[in-house]
C-alpha positions as CSV (number, residue, x, y, z in Angstrom):
1,M,-33.2,8.7,177.7
2,N,-34.6,5.3,177.5
3,T,-32.4,2.3,177.9
4,I,-33.1,-1.2,176.4
5,N,-32.9,-4.0,178.8
6,L,-32.8,-7.4,177.2
7,S,-32.4,-10.7,179.0
8,I,-30.0,-13.4,177.8
9,T,-33.0,-15.5,176.6
10,E,-34.2,-12.6,174.5
11,I,-30.8,-12.0,172.9
12,A,-30.3,-15.8,172.2
13,A,-33.8,-16.0,170.6
14,G,-32.9,-13.0,168.4
15,A,-29.6,-14.6,167.3
16,G,-31.5,-17.9,166.7
17,V,-34.0,-16.1,164.3
18,L,-31.1,-14.4,162.4
19,V,-29.4,-17.8,162.0
20,V,-32.6,-19.4,160.7
21,L,-33.1,-16.5,158.3
22,V,-29.5,-16.8,156.9
23,L,-29.9,-20.6,156.5
24,V,-33.3,-20.2,154.6
25,W,-31.7,-17.6,152.3
26,R,-28.8,-19.8,151.5
27,A,-31.1,-22.9,150.8
28,G,-33.2,-20.7,148.5
29,A,-30.1,-19.6,146.7
30,R,-28.9,-23.2,146.3
31,R,-32.4,-24.2,144.9
32,A,-32.4,-21.4,142.4
33,K,-28.9,-22.4,141.1
34,A,-30.0,-26.0,140.7
35,A,-33.2,-24.8,138.8
36,A,-31.1,-22.6,136.5
37,E,-28.7,-25.5,135.7
38,A,-31.7,-27.8,135.0
39,A,-33.2,-25.1,132.7
40,R,-29.8,-24.9,130.9
41,S,-29.6,-28.6,130.2
42,G,-33.3,-28.7,129.1
43,A,-32.5,-25.8,126.6
44,R,-29.6,-27.9,125.3
45,F,-32.0,-30.8,124.5
46,V,-34.5,-28.5,122.8
47,S,-31.6,-27.0,120.7
48,L,-30.4,-30.4,119.7
49,A,-34.0,-31.5,118.8
50,G,-34.5,-28.3,116.6
51,R,-31.2,-28.9,114.7
52,V,-32.2,-32.6,114.1
53,L,-35.6,-31.5,112.6
54,F,-34.0,-28.9,110.5
55,N,-31.4,-31.3,109.1
56,A,-34.1,-33.9,108.5
57,A,-36.2,-31.4,106.6
58,L,-33.1,-30.4,104.5
59,I,-32.4,-34.2,103.7
60,V,-36.1,-34.7,102.7
61,A,-36.2,-31.7,100.6
62,V,-33.1,-32.9,98.6
63,Q,-34.4,-36.4,98.3
64,W,-37.8,-35.0,97.2
65,V,-36.2,-33.0,94.3
66,V,-34.1,-36.0,93.3
67,I,-36.9,-38.5,93.2
68,A,-39.8,-36.3,92.1
69,H,-42.1,-39.3,91.8
70,P,-45.6,-38.5,90.6
71,G,-47.2,-41.5,92.6
72,N,-48.7,-41.3,96.1
73,R,-46.9,-38.3,97.6
74,W,-47.8,-38.9,101.3
75,L,-46.4,-42.4,101.1
76,L,-43.3,-41.2,99.5
77,L,-42.9,-38.4,102.1
78,A,-43.3,-41.0,104.8
79,V,-40.8,-43.3,103.3
80,L,-38.3,-40.6,102.8
81,G,-38.9,-38.8,106.1
82,L,-38.2,-41.7,108.6
83,P,-34.7,-42.4,107.3
84,A,-34.0,-38.7,107.1
85,L,-34.8,-38.3,110.7
86,F,-32.3,-41.1,111.6
87,A,-29.6,-39.6,109.4
88,A,-30.2,-36.1,110.6
89,F,-29.9,-37.3,114.2
90,A,-26.6,-39.0,113.6
91,L,-25.2,-36.2,111.7
92,T,-26.2,-33.5,114.2
93,R,-24.9,-35.6,117.1
94,A,-21.6,-36.1,115.3
95,L,-21.2,-32.5,114.4
96,T,-22.3,-30.9,117.7
97,V,-19.6,-30.0,120.1
98,T,-20.8,-30.6,123.7
99,T,-19.4,-29.4,126.9
100,V,-19.4,-30.9,130.3
101,D,-20.4,-28.3,132.9
102,T,-19.0,-29.1,136.2
103,S,-18.9,-27.0,139.3
104,R,-16.1,-27.1,141.7
105,R,-16.7,-26.2,145.3
106,K,-14.1,-24.4,147.3
107,G,-11.5,-26.6,148.8
108,G,-12.2,-29.4,146.1
109,R,-9.5,-31.4,144.6
110,R,-8.1,-30.4,141.2
């Protein structure tokens, strides 16, 4: 049977390598968590922008039906579209329920 003979220096180096691996692993997990949170907040903005554009299109459609002016249609669309974007943004922000995502660390105050 073969015995393994390790010096104290070799054992300390092995333990040091293990500590570094654990630290790198934890740092990667923290970075991944931060990236996921950034992606969620970006998705919230895209979702809000989509709702604003949909509401603006709905307002423009209603205004278009009400006015039905046979003149320059592109000018009429521009004149009706800009106020509709502002109105849709205000309505969407007013009707959207937002949440504040906070993370508590262990041992934090409540």
